[in-house]
MARFIKOL-673075 format. One record per residue (C-alpha): residue number from 1; residue in three letters; x, y, z. Coordinates in nm, 2 decimals, decimal comma, m for minus. Example, Ala and Ser with C-alpha at 12.3 -4.5 7.8 and 13.67 -1.06 7.14 Angstrom:
// MARFIKOL-673075
    k    r      c1      c2      c3
    1  ala    1,23   m0,45    0,78
    2  ser    1,37   m0,11    0,71
// end
This chain:
// MARFIKOL-673075
    k    r      c1      c2      c3
    1  met    9,23   11,96    8,90
    2  ala    9,17   11,72    8,61
    3  arg    8,82   11,60    8,55
    4  arg    8,71   11,23    8,57
    5  ile    8,75   11,04    8,26
    6  arg    8,44   10,79    8,23
    7  gly    8,56   10,43    8,29
    8  arg    8,93   10,54    8,38
    9  gly    9,11   10,57    8,70
   10  ala    9,36   10,84    8,60
   11  ala    9,24   11,16    8,47
   12  tyr    9,55   11,29    8,30
   13  asn    9,90   11,18    8,17
   14  pro   10,19   11,29    8,38
   15  pro   10,51   11,35    8,19
   16  asn   10,72   11,05    8,11
   17  arg   11,04   11,07    8,31
   18  phe   11,25   10,93    8,02
   19  glu   11,13   11,17    7,76
   20  glu   11,27   11,52    7,72
   21  leu   10,95   11,66    7,57
   22  ser   10,60   11,63    7,72
   23  arg   10,26   11,74    7,61
   24  glu   10,03   11,93    7,84
   25  val    9,67   11,85    7,78
   26  leu    9,45   12,16    7,81
   27  pro    9,11   12,15    8,00
   28  pro    8,81   12,05    7,81
   29  gly    8,70   12,33    7,56
   30  glu    9,05   12,47    7,54
   31  gly    9,23   12,20    7,36
   32  glu    9,20   11,91    7,10
   33  glu    9,08   11,63    7,32
   34  pro    8,71   11,61    7,40
   35  pro    8,57   11,53    7,74
   36  gly    8,42   11,20    7,81
   37  ser    8,56   10,85    7,75
   38  ile    8,88   10,75    7,58
   39  pro    8,88   10,43    7,37
   40  thr    9,13   10,16    7,44
   41  arg    9,39   10,10    7,17
   42  tyr    9,59    9,78    7,14
   43  phe    9,95    9,75    7,00
   44  thr   10,14    9,43    6,90
   45  asp   10,44    9,36    7,13
   46  thr   10,70    9,17    6,92
   47  ser   10,91    9,06    7,22
   48  arg   11,12    8,75    7,15
   49  thr   11,12    8,62    7,51
   50  ile   10,83    8,58    7,75
   51  leu   10,96    8,49    8,09
   52  ala   11,09    8,78    8,30
   53  arg   11,35    8,72    8,56
   54  asn   11,30    8,86    8,92
   55  asp   11,59    8,89    9,17
   56  ser   11,41    9,09    9,44
   57  pro   11,48    8,93    9,76
   58  asp   11,12    8,99    9,90
   59  ile   10,93    8,85    9,61
   60  pro   10,86    8,47    9,63
   61  phe   10,92    8,39    9,27
   62  thr   11,21    8,41    9,02
   63  trp   11,01    8,39    8,69
   64  ser   10,69    8,55    8,58
   65  ile   10,49    8,59    8,25
   66  asn   10,28    8,89    8,14
   67  pro   10,09    8,84    7,82
   68  tyr    9,98    9,21    7,83
   69  arg   10,16    9,53    7,91
   70  gly    9,95    9,82    8,04
   71  cys    9,62    9,73    8,22
   72  glu    9,27    9,84    8,12
   73  his    9,15    9,78    8,48
   74  gly    9,26   10,13    8,56
   75  cys    9,35   10,08    8,92
   76  ile    9,47   10,41    9,03
   77  tyr    9,73   10,29    9,28
   78  cys    9,89   10,03    9,05
   79  tyr   10,26   10,01    9,11
   80  ala   10,31    9,87    8,75
   81  arg   10,21   10,20    8,61
   82  pro   10,56   10,34    8,58
   83  ser   10,67   10,04    8,36
   84  his   10,47   10,19    8,07
   85  glu   10,72   10,48    8,07
   86  tyr   10,98   10,25    7,94
   87  leu   10,76   10,20    7,64
   88  gly   10,74   10,58    7,56
   89  phe   10,39   10,61    7,71
   90  ser   10,27   10,78    8,03
   91  ala   10,19   10,61    8,35
   92  gly    9,85   10,79    8,36
   93  val    9,57   10,74    8,11
   94  asp    9,82   10,59    7,86
   95  phe    9,87   10,29    8,10
   96  glu    9,50   10,22    8,08
   97  thr    9,42   10,30    7,72
   98  lys    9,73   10,18    7,53
   99  ile    9,77    9,81    7,59
  100  leu   10,04    9,61    7,44
  101  val    9,96    9,24    7,36
  102  lys   10,20    8,96    7,31
  103  pro   10,04    8,73    7,04
  104  asp   10,34    8,50    7,03
  105  ala   10,32    8,45    7,42
  106  pro   10,21    8,08    7,41
  107  ala   10,47    7,99    7,15
  108  leu   10,75    8,18    7,32
  109  leu   10,65    8,01    7,66
  110  ala   10,66    7,66    7,49
  111  arg   11,00    7,74    7,36
  112  ala   11,13    7,86    7,70
  113  leu   11,00    7,55    7,88
  114  gly   11,14    7,34    7,62
  115  ala   11,49    7,47    7,66
  116  arg   11,75    7,24    7,81
  117  thr   11,84    7,51    8,05
  118  trp   11,50    7,54    8,20
  119  thr   11,46    7,39    8,55
  120  pro   11,09    7,32    8,64
  121  gln   10,97    7,57    8,90
  122  val   10,68    7,80    8,99
  123  val   10,62    8,08    8,74
  124  ala   10,40    8,37    8,85
  125  leu   10,11    8,46    8,61
  126  ser   10,14    8,75    8,63
  127  gly   10,41    8,96    8,81
  128  asn   10,31    9,30    8,67
  129  thr    9,97    9,35    8,50
  130  asp    9,67    9,14    8,52
  131  pro    9,65    8,85    8,28
  132  tyr    9,27    8,86    8,26
  133  gln    9,19    9,20    8,12
  134  asn    8,89    9,26    7,89
  135  val    9,08    9,18    7,56
  136  glu    9,16    8,83    7,70
  137  arg    8,80    8,74    7,63
  138  arg    8,88    8,76    7,27
  139  leu    9,26    8,70    7,23
  140  arg    9,27    8,40    7,49
  141  leu    9,64    8,45    7,54
  142  thr    9,63    8,37    7,91
  143  arg    9,43    8,06    7,85
  144  arg    9,67    7,94    7,57
  145  cys    9,96    8,00    7,81
  146  leu    9,78    7,79    8,07
  147  glu    9,74    7,51    7,81
  148  val   10,13    7,52    7,77
  149  phe   10,19    7,51    8,14
  150  leu    9,95    7,21    8,17
  151  asp   10,11    7,03    7,87
  152  cys   10,45    7,07    8,03
  153  arg   10,32    7,01    8,38
  154  asn   10,50    7,32    8,51
  155  pro   10,35    7,49    8,82
  156  val   10,19    7,83    8,82
  157  ser   10,09    8,09    9,07
  158  leu    9,81    8,30    8,94
  159  val    9,70    8,64    9,06
  160  thr    9,40    8,82    8,92
  161  lys    9,11    9,06    9,02
  162  asn    8,89    8,96    8,72
  163  ala    8,62    8,70    8,74
  164  leu    8,70    8,59    8,39
  165  val    8,95    8,35    8,55
  166  val    8,65    8,11    8,59
  167  arg    8,64    8,06    8,22
  168  asp    8,96    7,86    8,24
  169  ala    8,85    7,64    8,52
  170  asp    8,87    7,34    8,31
  171  ile    9,25    7,38    8,27
  172  leu    9,30    7,49    8,63
  173  arg    9,10    7,19    8,75
  174  glu    9,34    6,96    8,56
  175  met    9,65    7,14    8,69
  176  ala    9,51    7,12    9,04
  177  arg    9,47    6,74    9,01
  178  leu    9,85    6,74    8,97
  179  asp    9,92    7,01    9,24
  180  leu   10,04    7,25    8,97
  181  val    9,84    7,56    9,05
  182  his    9,70    7,79    9,31
  183  val    9,49    8,11    9,23
  184  met    9,48    8,42    9,43
  185  val    9,19    8,66    9,37
  186  ser    9,26    9,02    9,47
  187  val    8,99    9,19    9,67
  188  thr    9,08    9,55    9,78
  189  ser    8,74    9,64    9,92
  190  leu    8,38    9,52    9,95
  191  asp    8,25    9,88    9,88
  192  asp    8,10    9,88    9,52
  193  asp    8,11   10,25    9,52
  194  leu    8,47   10,28    9,61
  195  ile    8,58   10,00    9,37
  196  arg    8,39   10,18    9,08
  197  ile    8,61   10,48    9,10
  198  met    8,94   10,32    9,23
  199  glu    8,94   10,01    9,00
  200  pro    8,69   10,12    8,74
  201  arg    8,71    9,83    8,49
  202  ala    8,80    9,53    8,72
  203  ser    8,52    9,29    8,84
  204  ser    8,30    9,39    9,12
  205  pro    8,36    9,26    9,46
  206  ala    8,07    9,03    9,44
  207  leu    8,19    8,88    9,11
  208  arg    8,53    8,82    9,26
  209  leu    8,38    8,64    9,55
  210  arg    8,17    8,43    9,33
  211  ala    8,48    8,35    9,13
  212  ile    8,64    8,23    9,45
  213  ala    8,34    8,01    9,51
  214  glu    8,33    7,86    9,17
  215  leu    8,69    7,78    9,16
  216  ser    8,69    7,63    9,51
  217  ala    8,38    7,41    9,41
  218  gln    8,58    7,26    9,13
  219  gly    8,87    7,16    9,36
  220  ile    9,11    7,44    9,25
  221  pro    9,32    7,59    9,54
  222  val    9,21    7,95    9,57
  223  gly    9,29    8,23    9,82
  224  val    9,23    8,59    9,86
  225  asn    9,49    8,86    9,83
  226  val    9,39    9,18   10,02
  227  ala    9,60    9,40    9,80
  228  pro    9,67    9,67    9,83
  229  val    9,57    9,77   10,18
  230  ile    9,54   10,14   10,17
  231  pro    9,59   10,29   10,53
  232  gly    9,31   10,53   10,62
  233  leu    9,09   10,40   10,35
  234  thr    9,05   10,02   10,34
  235  glu    9,24    9,86   10,64
  236  gln    8,93    9,85   10,85
  237  glu    8,77    9,61   10,58
  238  ile    9,04    9,34   10,63
  239  pro    8,82    9,13   10,87
  240  ala    8,52    9,15   10,65
  241  ile    8,71    9,06   10,33
  242  leu    8,88    8,76   10,49
  243  ala    8,56    8,64   10,63
  244  ala    8,37    8,67   10,31
  245  ala    8,65    8,50   10,10
  246  ala    8,66    8,22   10,35
  247  ser    8,28    8,17   10,34
  248  his    8,31    8,15    9,96
  249  gly    8,58    7,88    9,97
  250  ala    8,91    8,06    9,99
  251  arg    9,19    7,85   10,17
  252  ala    9,47    8,11   10,21
  253  ala    9,51    8,48   10,24
  254  ser    9,78    8,74   10,20
  255  tyr    9,80    9,12   10,20
  256  ile   10,03    9,40   10,06
  257  leu   10,04    9,76   10,17
  258  val    9,99   10,01    9,89
  259  arg   10,30   10,12    9,70
  260  leu   10,32   10,46    9,52
  261  pro   10,65   10,44    9,32
  262  gly   10,74   10,73    9,08
  263  ser   10,46   10,90    8,91
  264  val   10,20   10,69    9,09
  265  glu   10,23   10,90    9,39
  266  arg   10,12   11,21    9,20
  267  leu    9,84   11,02    9,02
  268  phe    9,71   10,88    9,35
  269  thr    9,72   11,20    9,53
  270  glu    9,53   11,38    9,25
  271  trp    9,27   11,10    9,24
  272  leu    9,22   11,13    9,62
  273  glu    9,17   11,51    9,60
  274  arg    8,93   11,47    9,31
  275  glu    8,72   11,17    9,42
  276  leu    8,76   11,16    9,80
  277  pro    8,85   11,52    9,91
  278  ala    8,72   11,48   10,26
  279  arg    8,93   11,18   10,33
  280  ser    9,25   11,28   10,13
  281  ala    9,44   11,43   10,43
  282  arg    9,38   11,13   10,66
  283  val    9,47   10,87   10,39
  284  leu    9,79   11,05   10,30
  285  gly    9,87   11,09   10,66
  286  arg    9,83   10,73   10,74
  287  ile   10,03   10,62   10,44
  288  arg   10,32   10,85   10,57
  289  gln   10,29   10,68   10,91
  290  val   10,37   10,33   10,76
  291  arg   10,63   10,48   10,52
  292  gly   10,86   10,66   10,75
  293  gly   10,70   11,01   10,66
  294  ala   10,70   10,95   10,28
  295  leu   10,43   10,83   10,05
  296  ser   10,64   10,55    9,91
  297  asp   10,93   10,33   10,02
  298  ser   11,12   10,11    9,78
  299  arg   11,33    9,93   10,04
  300  phe   11,32    9,55   10,01
  301  his   11,13    9,37   10,29
  302  leu   10,96    9,70   10,39
  303  arg   10,78    9,81   10,07
  304  gly   10,51    9,54   10,11
  305  ser   10,45    9,56   10,48
  306  gly   10,57    9,91   10,60
  307  glu   10,70   10,01   10,93
  308  gly   10,60   10,17   11,25
  309  glu   10,32   10,14   11,49
  310  phe   10,02   10,17   11,25
  311  ala   10,18    9,92   11,00
  312  gly   10,21    9,68   11,31
  313  thr    9,84    9,74   11,39
  314  ile    9,75    9,63   11,03
  315  arg    9,98    9,33   11,04
  316  ser    9,81    9,22   11,38
  317  leu    9,46    9,28   11,24
  318  phe    9,53    9,08   10,93
  319  ser    9,68    8,79   11,14
  320  leu    9,39    8,77   11,38
  321  ala    9,12    8,81   11,11
  322  ala    9,29    8,53   10,90
  323  ala    9,31    8,30   11,20
  324  arg    8,95    8,37   11,29
  325  ala    8,84    8,29   10,93
  326  gly    9,05    7,97   10,92
  327  leu    9,27    8,09   10,63
  328  gly    9,64    8,00   10,61
  329  thr    9,89    8,26   10,52
  330  ala   10,11    8,04   10,31
  331  trp   10,06    7,78   10,04
  332  leu   10,24    7,44   10,04
  333  pro   10,49    7,40    9,76
  334  leu   10,36    7,32    9,42
  335  ala   10,48    7,00    9,24
  336  thr   10,77    6,99    8,99
  337  gln   10,82    6,62    8,96
  338  his   10,56    6,59    8,67
  339  phe   10,75    6,82    8,44
  340  arg   10,79    6,72    8,08
  341  arg   10,91    6,90    7,77
  342  pro   10,65    7,06    7,54
  343  gly   10,43    6,82    7,35
  344  gly   10,46    6,53    7,59
  345  gly   10,08    6,50    7,62
  346  gly   10,04    6,36    7,26
  347  gln    9,81    6,63    7,11
  348  asp   10,00    6,92    6,95
  349  leu    9,93    7,23    7,15
  350  phe    9,90    7,45    6,85
  351  asp    9,64    7,22    6,67
  352  arg    9,39    7,27    6,96
// end
């Protein structure tokens, strides 16, 4: 079994399914890689387009934007991990330590929204990896993209588990005034010890709740995303998470069951056996109960909610807890009638 790497969720790199050759990392003391922490490396992504189109029938948006590829938060269950394999990296440690940044994201976004073919509609920020990673403090790509959205008056649905989102409250407040934004803060658990090993570089539960409170206090529509719910590990926390979020100003709530596509299944199983061996069998058994005997299910309309009696129990628990906390389970549509082409606000975006 691989040893824990300080500050990381994954402990090894599984083979890339698209590569014919793979490198096996030897245990500490037997190979070239020393034990301990692994530094994060950043690479420039020279993509010439920024909006990704989604045609999945169970995802409520058509377009999304991801300023970063890979995610330093290191959430062990992350369904986006296999996307790193398309870049020639691994879904394991590589996903957390080799981050691609898109320095041209704001300019590419302005170009996309300025195209005559663009119809104003909600864009998800982001649909794959978190837009508020540690490097965002320095690069401010997400903030600059929000400036473009505000300038164009194009609505945005924002999801994050990093309290850094509060930094951009000035922009979000202006967008909220025009009914252009809602923010969902993901809270997986209120257990600090569990979050520390499961989501090692994401904000603590307390900081996420504080972010909800600070955004709400400034009139920004904010909700809580209990995602993912991990059967056998976190589903019993749903009422407490929803109650805490509501008391901090959340208006809406949603949840998604854990998904373990591709190599994430192996990574998650190894993590359970390494970090929570006494609970591993129960968690895997519960996941199989909601996934028709498997650990993952890619079928539309079932991958986010599961099936079977236990999935129904989770669904009922969430509905009752949300109602008790006074949280809605859907947002009203955001405004599109204010849309204008880039530069309509007078001051040049790129002179700010």
